[in-house]
PyMOL Python script that loads the backbone (N, CA, C, O; Angstrom):
from pymol import cmd

cmd.read_pdbstr("""\
ATOM      1  N   UNK A   1       8.952  -0.137   0.347  1.00  0.00           N
ATOM      2  CA  UNK A   1       9.055   1.182  -0.245  1.00  0.00           C
ATOM      3  C   UNK A   1       9.275   2.274   0.842  1.00  0.00           C
ATOM      4  O   UNK A   1      10.003   3.248   0.650  1.00  0.00           O
ATOM      5  N   UNK A   2       8.604   2.047   1.982  1.00  0.00           N
ATOM      6  CA  UNK A   2       8.739   3.035   3.047  1.00  0.00           C
ATOM      7  C   UNK A   2      10.170   3.036   3.552  1.00  0.00           C
ATOM      8  O   UNK A   2      10.653   4.065   4.024  1.00  0.00           O
ATOM      9  N   UNK A   3      10.888   1.857   3.461  1.00  0.00           N
ATOM     10  CA  UNK A   3      12.249   1.864   3.972  1.00  0.00           C
ATOM     11  C   UNK A   3      13.137   2.733   3.100  1.00  0.00           C
ATOM     12  O   UNK A   3      14.012   3.424   3.621  1.00  0.00           O
ATOM     13  N   UNK A   4      12.936   2.720   1.770  1.00  0.00           N
ATOM     14  CA  UNK A   4      13.690   3.588   0.864  1.00  0.00           C
ATOM     15  C   UNK A   4      13.385   5.030   1.113  1.00  0.00           C
ATOM     16  O   UNK A   4      14.291   5.861   1.176  1.00  0.00           O
ATOM     17  N   UNK A   5      12.088   5.349   1.258  1.00  0.00           N
ATOM     18  CA  UNK A   5      11.707   6.736   1.519  1.00  0.00           C
ATOM     19  C   UNK A   5      12.307   7.175   2.851  1.00  0.00           C
ATOM     20  O   UNK A   5      12.795   8.299   2.975  1.00  0.00           O
ATOM     21  N   UNK A   6      12.272   6.299   3.836  1.00  0.00           N
ATOM     22  CA  UNK A   6      12.828   6.664   5.142  1.00  0.00           C
ATOM     23  C   UNK A   6      14.305   6.912   5.056  1.00  0.00           C
ATOM     24  O   UNK A   6      14.810   7.805   5.737  1.00  0.00           O
ATOM     25  N   UNK A   7      15.030   6.156   4.243  1.00  0.00           N
ATOM     26  CA  UNK A   7      16.473   6.322   4.090  1.00  0.00           C
ATOM     27  C   UNK A   7      16.808   7.674   3.497  1.00  0.00           C
ATOM     28  O   UNK A   7      17.741   8.336   3.951  1.00  0.00           O
ATOM     29  N   UNK A   8      16.032   8.108   2.452  1.00  0.00           N
ATOM     30  CA  UNK A   8      16.449   9.271   1.759  1.00  0.00           C
ATOM     31  C   UNK A   8      15.725  10.521   2.346  1.00  0.00           C
ATOM     32  O   UNK A   8      16.323  11.596   2.401  1.00  0.00           O
ATOM     33  N   UNK A   9      14.480  10.392   2.772  1.00  0.00           N
ATOM     34  CA  UNK A   9      13.699  11.601   3.195  1.00  0.00           C
ATOM     35  C   UNK A   9      13.380  11.649   4.681  1.00  0.00           C
ATOM     36  O   UNK A   9      13.007  12.707   5.189  1.00  0.00           O
ATOM     37  N   UNK A  10      13.507  10.591   5.357  1.00  0.00           N
ATOM     38  CA  UNK A  10      13.287  10.517   6.790  1.00  0.00           C
ATOM     39  C   UNK A  10      11.916  10.091   7.247  1.00  0.00           C
ATOM     40  O   UNK A  10      11.018   9.939   6.418  1.00  0.00           O
ATOM     41  N   UNK A  11      11.724   9.895   8.509  1.00  0.00           N
ATOM     42  CA  UNK A  11      10.458   9.372   9.032  1.00  0.00           C
ATOM     43  C   UNK A  11       9.262  10.318   8.807  1.00  0.00           C
ATOM     44  O   UNK A  11       8.115   9.876   8.745  1.00  0.00           O
ATOM     45  N   UNK A  12       9.538  11.569   8.692  1.00  0.00           N
ATOM     46  CA  UNK A  12       8.437  12.509   8.474  1.00  0.00           C
ATOM     47  C   UNK A  12       7.776  12.262   7.094  1.00  0.00           C
ATOM     48  O   UNK A  12       6.555  12.362   6.980  1.00  0.00           O
ATOM     49  N   UNK A  13       8.526  11.959   6.101  1.00  0.00           N
ATOM     50  CA  UNK A  13       7.949  11.639   4.747  1.00  0.00           C
ATOM     51  C   UNK A  13       7.198  10.317   4.758  1.00  0.00           C
ATOM     52  O   UNK A  13       6.153  10.156   4.127  1.00  0.00           O
ATOM     53  N   UNK A  14       7.801   9.333   5.537  1.00  0.00           N
ATOM     54  CA  UNK A  14       7.081   8.046   5.662  1.00  0.00           C
ATOM     55  C   UNK A  14       5.732   8.236   6.301  1.00  0.00           C
ATOM     56  O   UNK A  14       4.740   7.677   5.832  1.00  0.00           O
ATOM     57  N   UNK A  15       5.671   9.019   7.371  1.00  0.00           N
ATOM     58  CA  UNK A  15       4.423   9.305   8.074  1.00  0.00           C
ATOM     59  C   UNK A  15       3.435   9.961   7.086  1.00  0.00           C
ATOM     60  O   UNK A  15       2.266   9.578   7.037  1.00  0.00           O
ATOM     61  N   UNK A  16       3.884  10.905   6.335  1.00  0.00           N
ATOM     62  CA  UNK A  16       3.059  11.595   5.378  1.00  0.00           C
ATOM     63  C   UNK A  16       2.460  10.612   4.339  1.00  0.00           C
ATOM     64  O   UNK A  16       1.267  10.651   4.039  1.00  0.00           O
ATOM     65  N   UNK A  17       3.311   9.753   3.816  1.00  0.00           N
ATOM     66  CA  UNK A  17       2.884   8.777   2.845  1.00  0.00           C
ATOM     67  C   UNK A  17       1.844   7.806   3.457  1.00  0.00           C
ATOM     68  O   UNK A  17       0.881   7.414   2.796  1.00  0.00           O
ATOM     69  N   UNK A  18       2.058   7.438   4.705  1.00  0.00           N
ATOM     70  CA  UNK A  18       1.185   6.549   5.431  1.00  0.00           C
ATOM     71  C   UNK A  18      -0.254   7.193   5.593  1.00  0.00           C
ATOM     72  O   UNK A  18      -1.277   6.543   5.375  1.00  0.00           O
ATOM     73  N   UNK A  19      -0.255   8.480   5.979  1.00  0.00           N
ATOM     74  CA  UNK A  19      -1.498   9.196   6.151  1.00  0.00           C
ATOM     75  C   UNK A  19      -2.233   9.381   4.789  1.00  0.00           C
ATOM     76  O   UNK A  19      -3.458   9.290   4.720  1.00  0.00           O
ATOM     77  N   UNK A  20      -1.478   9.634   3.749  1.00  0.00           N
ATOM     78  CA  UNK A  20      -2.090   9.771   2.469  1.00  0.00           C
ATOM     79  C   UNK A  20      -2.721   8.443   2.008  1.00  0.00           C
ATOM     80  O   UNK A  20      -3.819   8.403   1.451  1.00  0.00           O
ATOM     81  N   UNK A  21      -1.963   7.350   2.272  1.00  0.00           N
ATOM     82  CA  UNK A  21      -2.540   6.014   1.912  1.00  0.00           C
ATOM     83  C   UNK A  21      -3.831   5.743   2.687  1.00  0.00           C
ATOM     84  O   UNK A  21      -4.807   5.272   2.103  1.00  0.00           O
ATOM     85  N   UNK A  22      -3.853   6.035   3.999  1.00  0.00           N
ATOM     86  CA  UNK A  22      -5.047   5.786   4.756  1.00  0.00           C
ATOM     87  C   UNK A  22      -6.200   6.660   4.252  1.00  0.00           C
ATOM     88  O   UNK A  22      -7.336   6.187   4.217  1.00  0.00           O
ATOM     89  N   UNK A  23      -5.958   7.893   3.869  1.00  0.00           N
ATOM     90  CA  UNK A  23      -6.935   8.754   3.348  1.00  0.00           C
ATOM     91  C   UNK A  23      -7.495   8.267   1.999  1.00  0.00           C
ATOM     92  O   UNK A  23      -8.701   8.353   1.767  1.00  0.00           O
ATOM     93  N   UNK A  24      -6.641   7.765   1.123  1.00  0.00           N
ATOM     94  CA  UNK A  24      -7.091   7.313  -0.196  1.00  0.00           C
ATOM     95  C   UNK A  24      -7.916   6.002   0.001  1.00  0.00           C
ATOM     96  O   UNK A  24      -8.955   5.834  -0.637  1.00  0.00           O
ATOM     97  N   UNK A  25      -7.473   5.116   0.846  1.00  0.00           N
ATOM     98  CA  UNK A  25      -8.201   3.859   1.118  1.00  0.00           C
ATOM     99  C   UNK A  25      -9.585   4.253   1.721  1.00  0.00           C
ATOM    100  O   UNK A  25     -10.594   3.696   1.288  1.00  0.00           O
ATOM    101  N   UNK A  26      -9.664   5.123   2.632  1.00  0.00           N
ATOM    102  CA  UNK A  26     -10.892   5.562   3.176  1.00  0.00           C
ATOM    103  C   UNK A  26     -11.885   6.167   2.155  1.00  0.00           C
ATOM    104  O   UNK A  26     -13.085   5.893   2.139  1.00  0.00           O
ATOM    105  N   UNK A  27     -11.268   7.016   1.308  1.00  0.00           N
ATOM    106  CA  UNK A  27     -12.042   7.589   0.247  1.00  0.00           C
ATOM    107  C   UNK A  27     -12.650   6.569  -0.684  1.00  0.00           C
ATOM    108  O   UNK A  27     -13.818   6.680  -1.053  1.00  0.00           O
ATOM    109  N   UNK A  28     -11.858   5.559  -1.074  1.00  0.00           N
ATOM    110  CA  UNK A  28     -12.293   4.538  -1.932  1.00  0.00           C
ATOM    111  C   UNK A  28     -13.395   3.700  -1.292  1.00  0.00           C
ATOM    112  O   UNK A  28     -14.378   3.368  -1.955  1.00  0.00           O
ATOM    113  N   UNK A  29     -13.248   3.357  -0.023  1.00  0.00           N
ATOM    114  CA  UNK A  29     -14.257   2.688   0.734  1.00  0.00           C
ATOM    115  C   UNK A  29     -15.576   3.416   0.754  1.00  0.00           C
ATOM    116  O   UNK A  29     -16.622   2.800   0.554  1.00  0.00           O
ATOM    117  N   UNK A  30     -15.554   4.716   0.991  1.00  0.00           N
ATOM    118  CA  UNK A  30     -16.768   5.539   1.034  1.00  0.00           C
ATOM    119  C   UNK A  30     -17.412   5.621  -0.353  1.00  0.00           C
ATOM    120  O   UNK A  30     -18.634   5.550  -0.484  1.00  0.00           O
ATOM    121  N   UNK A  31     -16.582   5.770  -1.374  1.00  0.00           N
ATOM    122  CA  UNK A  31     -17.188   5.840  -2.731  1.00  0.00           C
ATOM    123  C   UNK A  31     -17.854   4.518  -3.175  1.00  0.00           C
ATOM    124  O   UNK A  31     -18.895   4.539  -3.832  1.00  0.00           O
ATOM    125  N   UNK A  32     -17.250   3.378  -2.813  1.00  0.00           N
ATOM    126  CA  UNK A  32     -17.845   2.119  -3.099  1.00  0.00           C
ATOM    127  C   UNK A  32     -19.136   1.871  -2.311  1.00  0.00           C
ATOM    128  O   UNK A  32     -20.101   1.302  -2.821  1.00  0.00           O
ATOM    129  N   UNK A  33     -19.118   2.319  -1.048  1.00  0.00           N
ATOM    130  CA  UNK A  33     -20.290   2.223  -0.241  1.00  0.00           C
ATOM    131  C   UNK A  33     -21.469   3.032  -0.838  1.00  0.00           C
ATOM    132  O   UNK A  33     -22.601   2.553  -0.905  1.00  0.00           O
ATOM    133  N   UNK A  34     -21.167   4.247  -1.257  1.00  0.00           N
ATOM    134  CA  UNK A  34     -22.231   5.024  -1.903  1.00  0.00           C
ATOM    135  C   UNK A  34     -22.649   4.523  -3.222  1.00  0.00           C
ATOM    136  O   UNK A  34     -23.819   4.641  -3.588  1.00  0.00           O
ATOM    137  N   UNK A  35     -21.681   3.931  -4.006  1.00  0.00           N
ATOM    138  CA  UNK A  35     -22.053   3.357  -5.324  1.00  0.00           C
ATOM    139  C   UNK A  35     -22.963   2.157  -5.108  1.00  0.00           C
ATOM    140  O   UNK A  35     -23.854   1.916  -5.924  1.00  0.00           O
ATOM    141  N   UNK A  36     -22.770   1.406  -4.049  1.00  0.00           N
ATOM    142  CA  UNK A  36     -23.687   0.275  -3.795  1.00  0.00           C
ATOM    143  C   UNK A  36     -25.042   0.749  -3.336  1.00  0.00           C
ATOM    144  O   UNK A  36     -26.023   0.028  -3.520  1.00  0.00           O
ATOM    145  N   UNK A  37     -25.147   1.919  -2.752  1.00  0.00           N
ATOM    146  CA  UNK A  37     -26.399   2.438  -2.249  1.00  0.00           C
ATOM    147  C   UNK A  37     -27.279   3.117  -3.308  1.00  0.00           C
ATOM    148  O   UNK A  37     -28.493   3.234  -3.138  1.00  0.00           O
ATOM    149  N   UNK A  38     -26.646   3.563  -4.406  1.00  0.00           N
ATOM    150  CA  UNK A  38     -27.393   4.279  -5.476  1.00  0.00           C
ATOM    151  C   UNK A  38     -28.277   3.274  -6.205  1.00  0.00           C
ATOM    152  O   UNK A  38     -27.883   2.149  -6.515  1.00  0.00           O
ATOM    153  N   UNK A  39     -29.467   3.735  -6.453  1.00  0.00           N
ATOM    154  CA  UNK A  39     -30.454   2.922  -7.224  1.00  0.00           C
ATOM    155  C   UNK A  39     -29.975   2.820  -8.721  1.00  0.00           C
ATOM    156  O   UNK A  39     -29.856   3.827  -9.419  1.00  0.00           O
ATOM    157  N   UNK A  40     -29.714   1.590  -9.161  1.00  0.00           N
ATOM    158  CA  UNK A  40     -29.212   1.496 -10.563  1.00  0.00           C
ATOM    159  C   UNK A  40     -30.319   1.632 -11.589  1.00  0.00           C
ATOM    160  O   UNK A  40     -31.485   1.378 -11.288  1.00  0.00           O
ATOM    161  N   UNK A  41     -29.950   2.043 -12.829  1.00  0.00           N
ATOM    162  CA  UNK A  41     -30.971   2.124 -13.865  1.00  0.00           C
ATOM    163  C   UNK A  41     -31.428   0.703 -14.286  1.00  0.00           C
ATOM    164  O   UNK A  41     -30.670  -0.254 -14.130  1.00  0.00           O
ATOM    165  N   UNK A  42     -32.625   0.568 -14.803  1.00  0.00           N
ATOM    166  CA  UNK A  42     -33.165  -0.714 -15.203  1.00  0.00           C
ATOM    167  C   UNK A  42     -32.319  -1.450 -16.217  1.00  0.00           C
ATOM    168  O   UNK A  42     -32.145  -2.666 -16.129  1.00  0.00           O
ATOM    169  N   UNK A  43     -31.780  -0.696 -17.203  1.00  0.00           N
ATOM    170  CA  UNK A  43     -31.000  -1.350 -18.254  1.00  0.00           C
ATOM    171  C   UNK A  43     -29.755  -2.048 -17.698  1.00  0.00           C
ATOM    172  O   UNK A  43     -29.325  -3.068 -18.235  1.00  0.00           O
ATOM    173  N   UNK A  44     -29.181  -1.506 -16.634  1.00  0.00           N
ATOM    174  CA  UNK A  44     -27.946  -2.133 -16.131  1.00  0.00           C
ATOM    175  C   UNK A  44     -28.249  -3.417 -15.305  1.00  0.00           C
ATOM    176  O   UNK A  44     -27.422  -4.327 -15.249  1.00  0.00           O
ATOM    177  N   UNK A  45     -29.400  -3.472 -14.691  1.00  0.00           N
ATOM    178  CA  UNK A  45     -29.688  -4.677 -13.917  1.00  0.00           C
ATOM    179  C   UNK A  45     -29.693  -5.942 -14.724  1.00  0.00           C
ATOM    180  O   UNK A  45     -29.405  -7.017 -14.198  1.00  0.00           O
ATOM    181  N   UNK A  46     -30.007  -5.838 -15.957  1.00  0.00           N
ATOM    182  CA  UNK A  46     -30.237  -7.014 -16.794  1.00  0.00           C
ATOM    183  C   UNK A  46     -29.182  -7.150 -17.897  1.00  0.00           C
ATOM    184  O   UNK A  46     -29.383  -7.934 -18.825  1.00  0.00           O
ATOM    185  N   UNK A  47     -28.104  -6.440 -17.832  1.00  0.00           N
ATOM    186  CA  UNK A  47     -27.137  -6.476 -18.931  1.00  0.00           C
ATOM    187  C   UNK A  47     -26.443  -7.806 -19.113  1.00  0.00           C
ATOM    188  O   UNK A  47     -26.083  -8.162 -20.235  1.00  0.00           O
ATOM    189  N   UNK A  48     -26.242  -8.567 -18.013  1.00  0.00           N
ATOM    190  CA  UNK A  48     -25.563  -9.811 -18.077  1.00  0.00           C
ATOM    191  C   UNK A  48     -26.445 -11.047 -17.850  1.00  0.00           C
ATOM    192  O   UNK A  48     -25.955 -12.091 -17.419  1.00  0.00           O
ATOM    193  N   UNK A  49     -27.727 -10.925 -18.138  1.00  0.00           N
ATOM    194  CA  UNK A  49     -28.654 -12.027 -17.931  1.00  0.00           C
ATOM    195  C   UNK A  49     -28.283 -13.155 -18.789  1.00  0.00           C
ATOM    196  O   UNK A  49     -28.399 -14.298 -18.348  1.00  0.00           O
ATOM    197  N   UNK A  50     -27.829 -12.932 -20.028  1.00  0.00           N
ATOM    198  CA  UNK A  50     -27.464 -14.011 -20.938  1.00  0.00           C
ATOM    199  C   UNK A  50     -26.219 -14.779 -20.446  1.00  0.00           C
ATOM    200  O   UNK A  50     -26.018 -15.924 -20.851  1.00  0.00           O
ATOM    201  N   UNK A  51     -25.399 -14.188 -19.603  1.00  0.00           N
ATOM    202  CA  UNK A  51     -24.221 -14.808 -19.047  1.00  0.00           C
ATOM    203  C   UNK A  51     -24.513 -15.511 -17.746  1.00  0.00           C
ATOM    204  O   UNK A  51     -23.599 -16.085 -17.155  1.00  0.00           O
ATOM    205  N   UNK A  52     -25.723 -15.495 -17.278  1.00  0.00           N
ATOM    206  CA  UNK A  52     -26.147 -16.186 -16.076  1.00  0.00           C
ATOM    207  C   UNK A  52     -26.098 -15.347 -14.822  1.00  0.00           C
ATOM    208  O   UNK A  52     -26.087 -15.890 -13.718  1.00  0.00           O
ATOM    209  N   UNK A  53     -26.068 -14.003 -14.968  1.00  0.00           N
ATOM    210  CA  UNK A  53     -26.133 -13.111 -13.799  1.00  0.00           C
ATOM    211  C   UNK A  53     -27.471 -12.403 -13.877  1.00  0.00           C
ATOM    212  O   UNK A  53     -27.643 -11.474 -14.667  1.00  0.00           O
ATOM    213  N   UNK A  54     -28.412 -12.835 -13.066  1.00  0.00           N
ATOM    214  CA  UNK A  54     -29.764 -12.234 -13.159  1.00  0.00           C
ATOM    215  C   UNK A  54     -29.868 -10.775 -12.685  1.00  0.00           C
ATOM    216  O   UNK A  54     -30.736 -10.050 -13.169  1.00  0.00           O
ATOM    217  N   UNK A  55     -28.995 -10.312 -11.736  1.00  0.00           N
ATOM    218  CA  UNK A  55     -29.090  -9.011 -11.217  1.00  0.00           C
ATOM    219  C   UNK A  55     -27.686  -8.479 -11.023  1.00  0.00           C
ATOM    220  O   UNK A  55     -26.939  -8.985 -10.184  1.00  0.00           O
ATOM    221  N   UNK A  56     -27.309  -7.435 -11.810  1.00  0.00           N
ATOM    222  CA  UNK A  56     -25.990  -6.862 -11.797  1.00  0.00           C
ATOM    223  C   UNK A  56     -25.719  -6.135 -10.443  1.00  0.00           C
ATOM    224  O   UNK A  56     -24.584  -6.091  -9.970  1.00  0.00           O
ATOM    225  N   UNK A  57     -26.760  -5.587  -9.860  1.00  0.00           N
ATOM    226  CA  UNK A  57     -26.561  -4.830  -8.622  1.00  0.00           C
ATOM    227  C   UNK A  57     -26.134  -5.728  -7.470  1.00  0.00           C
ATOM    228  O   UNK A  57     -25.305  -5.371  -6.632  1.00  0.00           O
ATOM    229  N   UNK A  58     -26.754  -6.933  -7.470  1.00  0.00           N
ATOM    230  CA  UNK A  58     -26.310  -7.919  -6.445  1.00  0.00           C
ATOM    231  C   UNK A  58     -24.926  -8.418  -6.737  1.00  0.00           C
ATOM    232  O   UNK A  58     -24.179  -8.683  -5.795  1.00  0.00           O
ATOM    233  N   UNK A  59     -24.549  -8.559  -7.935  1.00  0.00           N
ATOM    234  CA  UNK A  59     -23.193  -8.966  -8.244  1.00  0.00           C
ATOM    235  C   UNK A  59     -22.223  -7.880  -7.871  1.00  0.00           C
ATOM    236  O   UNK A  59     -21.170  -8.164  -7.300  1.00  0.00           O
ATOM    237  N   UNK A  60     -22.542  -6.663  -8.172  1.00  0.00           N
ATOM    238  CA  UNK A  60     -21.668  -5.504  -7.846  1.00  0.00           C
ATOM    239  C   UNK A  60     -21.487  -5.467  -6.287  1.00  0.00           C
ATOM    240  O   UNK A  60     -20.367  -5.317  -5.797  1.00  0.00           O
ATOM    241  N   UNK A  61     -22.535  -5.599  -5.573  1.00  0.00           N
ATOM    242  CA  UNK A  61     -22.466  -5.546  -4.097  1.00  0.00           C
ATOM    243  C   UNK A  61     -21.687  -6.688  -3.550  1.00  0.00           C
ATOM    244  O   UNK A  61     -20.992  -6.544  -2.544  1.00  0.00           O
ATOM    245  N   UNK A  62     -21.787  -7.866  -4.211  1.00  0.00           N
ATOM    246  CA  UNK A  62     -21.075  -9.062  -3.687  1.00  0.00           C
ATOM    247  C   UNK A  62     -19.575  -8.847  -3.925  1.00  0.00           C
ATOM    248  O   UNK A  62     -18.773  -9.239  -3.077  1.00  0.00           O
ATOM    249  N   UNK A  63     -19.181  -8.260  -5.010  1.00  0.00           N
ATOM    250  CA  UNK A  63     -17.755  -8.092  -5.317  1.00  0.00           C
ATOM    251  C   UNK A  63     -17.117  -6.982  -4.533  1.00  0.00           C
ATOM    252  O   UNK A  63     -16.085  -7.180  -3.891  1.00  0.00           O
ATOM    253  N   UNK A  64     -17.741  -5.770  -4.579  1.00  0.00           N
ATOM    254  CA  UNK A  64     -17.160  -4.598  -3.960  1.00  0.00           C
ATOM    255  C   UNK A  64     -17.532  -4.455  -2.465  1.00  0.00           C
ATOM    256  O   UNK A  64     -16.796  -3.846  -1.689  1.00  0.00           O
ATOM    257  N   UNK A  65     -18.684  -5.026  -2.086  1.00  0.00           N
ATOM    258  CA  UNK A  65     -19.068  -4.993  -0.658  1.00  0.00           C
ATOM    259  C   UNK A  65     -18.575  -6.261   0.059  1.00  0.00           C
ATOM    260  O   UNK A  65     -18.676  -6.354   1.282  1.00  0.00           O
ATOM    261  N   UNK A  66     -18.065  -7.200  -0.665  1.00  0.00           N
ATOM    262  CA  UNK A  66     -17.553  -8.419  -0.016  1.00  0.00           C
ATOM    263  C   UNK A  66     -18.590  -9.174   0.801  1.00  0.00           C
ATOM    264  O   UNK A  66     -18.305  -9.753   1.850  1.00  0.00           O
ATOM    265  N   UNK A  67     -19.818  -9.138   0.263  1.00  0.00           N
ATOM    266  CA  UNK A  67     -20.847  -9.827   0.944  1.00  0.00           C
ATOM    267  C   UNK A  67     -20.853 -11.322   0.569  1.00  0.00           C
ATOM    268  O   UNK A  67     -20.568 -11.683  -0.573  1.00  0.00           O
ATOM    269  N   UNK A  68     -21.165 -12.142   1.501  1.00  0.00           N
ATOM    270  CA  UNK A  68     -21.252 -13.566   1.248  1.00  0.00           C
ATOM    271  C   UNK A  68     -22.720 -13.835   0.803  1.00  0.00           C
ATOM    272  O   UNK A  68     -23.675 -13.379   1.430  1.00  0.00           O
ATOM    273  N   UNK A  69     -22.836 -14.544  -0.231  1.00  0.00           N
ATOM    274  CA  UNK A  69     -24.204 -14.726  -0.713  1.00  0.00           C
ATOM    275  C   UNK A  69     -24.427 -16.067  -1.224  1.00  0.00           C
ATOM    276  O   UNK A  69     -25.531 -16.382  -1.668  1.00  0.00           O
TER     277      UNK A  69
END
""", "prot")
cmd.dss("prot")
cmd.show_as("cartoon", "prot")
cmd.util.cbc("prot")
cmd.orient("prot")
């Protein structure tokens, strides 16, 4: 995609898109980090107990934090 943008708008636009992408990825990383740090309500921890997931916070951290467990 950056090749097409470079062809029509030049390298300045590609650089702008790259910086925007880095900013959005950083923002998402920070938000997921804080979401894993927030203390969850008790009702959410046990919502998937019947499906074999005893603690939803640990599952959330394993998926979004990419922790090996």
